[in-house]
N, C-alpha and C positions, 0 to 999 in steps of 0.2 A: 388602889383606885377602884371604886365600885361602879358598875354599869347599872343605870336606873332605867326603868321603862318610862314611857311618856307620862303615865299616870303618876309614877313616883316623882318625876321631875316637876310636875305641876304641883304636887303636894309639898315638895321641898321649897319650891319657889314661893308658893303661897304662904308657907310657914315663915319664910324669911321676911315677908312683908306684913305679917300679922294676920294673914287670911288663911285659915286652915280649911282645906276643902277635902272632903271625904272622897276617895277614889271610888267611882261607881263601876262595878264590873259590867262589861257588855254582855248582853244576852247572846247565847251561842247562835251562830248563823244557821239558817235552815238547810244550807248545803251540807253541813256536817252532822246534823241530827235529823233523822227521818221523821216525818210527821205521821202520826197515827191516822188511819183513814177515818173519816167522819162516819159515825154510826147513828142512824136514825132510830130512836126508840120505837119498839113495836114492829120493826121491819127486820126480818132475818137477813144477815149478810149474804150477798150473792156469791156463790162459789164459782171460782174461775174454772173454765173448761180445760181439761187436760187432754192433750193428744197422746198421752202415754198408752192408752188402750185402744187407739184407733186401728181400723182395718185398712190396709193399703191395697188398692186395686191398681195394678200397673200392667202395661203391655205395649205392643207395637202394632201399628196398622200399616198394611201394605196394599199396593194397587193390585189389579188383576195380573199385571206383568211382573210382580214380585219386587217392585220398587217401594222405598219408604214413602209414606203418604202424609205430608204435612197439612195442617189446617183442617183435619177431620173433626167434626163435632161429636162430643161424648156427653151423654146426659144420663144421670143416675137418679133412680127413685126407689123407695122401699117397695117391696113386692106387695101388690094389691092396692097401691095408691095410684092416683091419676096424675098428681102434680110431681114434676121433677124437682128435686131439691139441690142437686149438684150439676154443674155444667163445666166443661173444659174443652180444650182443643189439643190436638197432637202438635208436638214441636216440629222443628225443621227436619228431624230424623224420623218422624212418624211415631214418636214415643209419647206416652202419657203416664201420669201417676196421680191418683186421687185418693184422699183419705176420707173415710166414712166411719161413723161410730160402729163399734162391734156389737153383735147381739141381734142381728136382723138379716133377712134375705133381701137382696137388692136386684134390680133389673138395670142392666147397662145397655143403652141404645147407642149404636154407632151409625152416624149418617153423614153423607156428603152428596152434593148434587151430581146426578148422573150415575149413581151407584145404588144398588139395592141396600136398604137399611138392614142392619143386623142387630139382634138382641141376644144377650146372654144373661143367665141368672147366676148370681153370686151368693154363696152361703157364707155369711160372716158371723155365724153363731158358734160354730165349733171348729176345732182344729187350730191351725196357725193364725197368724195375724196379717197375712198377705196372700194375694193370689195374682199370678202372672198369666197373661193371655195374649194370643196373637190373632189378629183379624186379617183376612185377605178379602178385600172388597171385590164384588162382582158387578159388572155393568148392569144397570137397570134394564128391564125388558124393553126392547125397542130402541136402545141407545147404542147397539153394536155398530161399529162403523169401520 
């Protein structure tokens, strides 16, 4: 006893009644065959950014009483630029980690209300691919209580 597919059964049944029907193969579904990305003529394909060569800036921020400091704002810009390109906040343990492209000098500004702003320069041009730092915030002038 042979097992026939649906298309085979239809062809056999049609042949029995004098109607021969050619089995039409289904096109493969898009789930099994990946579609090639559409390429516009004259436009170069946009290269995806890879984080493989990023520089990691990470650290911890503490209060003046050496307690972890959550919610502190961190802003980063390339050295010599006015506009900040990256912004983040410390987590519940006062920690942060920000990835920036390698090959430049950066300025990291740490600020929170009631405390003096702190700035650090980061050299992401040479050496390793990460830098760790610790900040201990000091009360702003006139805010001691």
